[in-house]
Biotite code that builds the C-alpha atoms (Angstrom):
import biotite.structure as struc

atoms = struc.array([
    struc.Atom([23.236, 0.823, 5.745], chain_id="A", res_id=1, res_name="MET", atom_name="CA", element="C"),
    struc.Atom([25.562, 1.530, 2.863], chain_id="A", res_id=2, res_name="ASN", atom_name="CA", element="C"),
    struc.Atom([23.897, 3.966, 0.436], chain_id="A", res_id=3, res_name="GLU", atom_name="CA", element="C"),
    struc.Atom([26.185, 3.108, -2.496], chain_id="A", res_id=4, res_name="ALA", atom_name="CA", element="C"),
    struc.Atom([24.042, 0.247, -3.878], chain_id="A", res_id=5, res_name="PRO", atom_name="CA", element="C"),
    struc.Atom([20.978, 2.518, -3.973], chain_id="A", res_id=6, res_name="LEU", atom_name="CA", element="C"),
    struc.Atom([22.855, 5.401, -5.591], chain_id="A", res_id=7, res_name="ALA", atom_name="CA", element="C"),
    struc.Atom([22.822, 3.556, -8.913], chain_id="A", res_id=8, res_name="ARG", atom_name="CA", element="C"),
    struc.Atom([19.028, 3.354, -8.866], chain_id="A", res_id=9, res_name="TYR", atom_name="CA", element="C"),
    struc.Atom([18.727, 6.978, -7.801], chain_id="A", res_id=10, res_name="ASP", atom_name="CA", element="C"),
    struc.Atom([20.914, 8.072, -10.714], chain_id="A", res_id=11, res_name="ALA", atom_name="CA", element="C"),
    struc.Atom([18.892, 5.955, -13.137], chain_id="A", res_id=12, res_name="THR", atom_name="CA", element="C"),
    struc.Atom([15.608, 7.425, -11.896], chain_id="A", res_id=13, res_name="LEU", atom_name="CA", element="C"),
    struc.Atom([16.948, 10.973, -12.138], chain_id="A", res_id=14, res_name="ARG", atom_name="CA", element="C"),
    struc.Atom([18.110, 10.286, -15.692], chain_id="A", res_id=15, res_name="GLY", atom_name="CA", element="C"),
    struc.Atom([14.696, 8.951, -16.675], chain_id="A", res_id=16, res_name="LEU", atom_name="CA", element="C"),
    struc.Atom([13.012, 11.993, -15.130], chain_id="A", res_id=17, res_name="ALA", atom_name="CA", element="C"),
    struc.Atom([15.318, 14.358, -17.063], chain_id="A", res_id=18, res_name="ARG", atom_name="CA", element="C"),
    struc.Atom([14.353, 12.620, -20.309], chain_id="A", res_id=19, res_name="LYS", atom_name="CA", element="C"),
    struc.Atom([10.659, 12.730, -19.323], chain_id="A", res_id=20, res_name="ASP", atom_name="CA", element="C"),
    struc.Atom([10.565, 8.939, -19.417], chain_id="A", res_id=21, res_name="ARG", atom_name="CA", element="C"),
    struc.Atom([9.712, 8.299, -15.773], chain_id="A", res_id=22, res_name="LEU", atom_name="CA", element="C"),
    struc.Atom([6.554, 6.220, -15.487], chain_id="A", res_id=23, res_name="ARG", atom_name="CA", element="C"),
    struc.Atom([4.128, 6.010, -12.581], chain_id="A", res_id=24, res_name="THR", atom_name="CA", element="C"),
    struc.Atom([1.126, 3.839, -11.843], chain_id="A", res_id=25, res_name="LEU", atom_name="CA", element="C"),
    struc.Atom([-2.170, 5.590, -11.222], chain_id="A", res_id=26, res_name="SER", atom_name="CA", element="C"),
    struc.Atom([-4.874, 3.978, -9.112], chain_id="A", res_id=27, res_name="PRO", atom_name="CA", element="C"),
    struc.Atom([-7.806, 2.711, -11.111], chain_id="A", res_id=28, res_name="ARG", atom_name="CA", element="C"),
    struc.Atom([-11.284, 4.016, -10.491], chain_id="A", res_id=29, res_name="ALA", atom_name="CA", element="C"),
    struc.Atom([-13.935, 1.586, -9.304], chain_id="A", res_id=30, res_name="GLY", atom_name="CA", element="C"),
    struc.Atom([-13.983, -1.392, -6.988], chain_id="A", res_id=31, res_name="LEU", atom_name="CA", element="C"),
    struc.Atom([-11.121, -3.858, -6.730], chain_id="A", res_id=32, res_name="ASP", atom_name="CA", element="C"),
    struc.Atom([-12.732, -7.266, -6.352], chain_id="A", res_id=33, res_name="PHE", atom_name="CA", element="C"),
    struc.Atom([-9.375, -9.063, -6.448], chain_id="A", res_id=34, res_name="SER", atom_name="CA", element="C"),
    struc.Atom([-7.984, -7.635, -3.209], chain_id="A", res_id=35, res_name="SER", atom_name="CA", element="C"),
    struc.Atom([-8.673, -8.861, 0.298], chain_id="A", res_id=36, res_name="ASN", atom_name="CA", element="C"),
    struc.Atom([-10.370, -5.561, 1.215], chain_id="A", res_id=37, res_name="ASP", atom_name="CA", element="C"),
    struc.Atom([-12.721, -4.859, -1.677], chain_id="A", res_id=38, res_name="TYR", atom_name="CA", element="C"),
    struc.Atom([-15.557, -4.180, 0.787], chain_id="A", res_id=39, res_name="LEU", atom_name="CA", element="C"),
    struc.Atom([-13.459, -1.603, 2.648], chain_id="A", res_id=40, res_name="GLY", atom_name="CA", element="C"),
    struc.Atom([-13.801, -3.403, 5.978], chain_id="A", res_id=41, res_name="LEU", atom_name="CA", element="C"),
    struc.Atom([-10.134, -2.990, 6.944], chain_id="A", res_id=42, res_name="ALA", atom_name="CA", element="C"),
    struc.Atom([-10.731, 0.709, 7.665], chain_id="A", res_id=43, res_name="ALA", atom_name="CA", element="C"),
    struc.Atom([-13.977, 0.135, 9.597], chain_id="A", res_id=44, res_name="SER", atom_name="CA", element="C"),
    struc.Atom([-13.634, 1.378, 13.189], chain_id="A", res_id=45, res_name="LYS", atom_name="CA", element="C"),
    struc.Atom([-16.874, -0.365, 14.145], chain_id="A", res_id=46, res_name="ARG", atom_name="CA", element="C"),
    struc.Atom([-15.620, -3.728, 12.885], chain_id="A", res_id=47, res_name="LEU", atom_name="CA", element="C"),
    struc.Atom([-12.217, -3.217, 14.533], chain_id="A", res_id=48, res_name="GLY", atom_name="CA", element="C"),
    struc.Atom([-13.860, -2.439, 17.865], chain_id="A", res_id=49, res_name="ASP", atom_name="CA", element="C"),
    struc.Atom([-16.070, -5.537, 17.561], chain_id="A", res_id=50, res_name="ALA", atom_name="CA", element="C"),
    struc.Atom([-13.073, -7.754, 16.814], chain_id="A", res_id=51, res_name="VAL", atom_name="CA", element="C"),
    struc.Atom([-11.099, -6.281, 19.731], chain_id="A", res_id=52, res_name="ALA", atom_name="CA", element="C"),
    struc.Atom([-14.054, -6.857, 22.081], chain_id="A", res_id=53, res_name="ALA", atom_name="CA", element="C"),
    struc.Atom([-14.462, -10.444, 20.883], chain_id="A", res_id=54, res_name="ALA", atom_name="CA", element="C"),
    struc.Atom([-10.757, -11.146, 21.430], chain_id="A", res_id=55, res_name="ILE", atom_name="CA", element="C"),
    struc.Atom([-10.890, -9.565, 24.898], chain_id="A", res_id=56, res_name="ALA", atom_name="CA", element="C"),
    struc.Atom([-13.781, -11.897, 25.787], chain_id="A", res_id=57, res_name="GLN", atom_name="CA", element="C"),
    struc.Atom([-11.773, -14.903, 24.652], chain_id="A", res_id=58, res_name="GLY", atom_name="CA", element="C"),
    struc.Atom([-13.623, -15.578, 21.420], chain_id="A", res_id=59, res_name="THR", atom_name="CA", element="C"),
    struc.Atom([-11.451, -17.875, 19.292], chain_id="A", res_id=60, res_name="PRO", atom_name="CA", element="C"),
])
């Protein structure tokens, strides 16, 4: 991939950082009820194993 198109953005970001104007987003504390994983089930090994077993048994 040609790096030239991204060089402009890199230069802009470096310039903002030099001027101490670079902004970042910090994660909010608390529960996110607007996401699809507000219960934290996506990281559950137990749930993942149960889903894999159900699929292996042919559960639709």
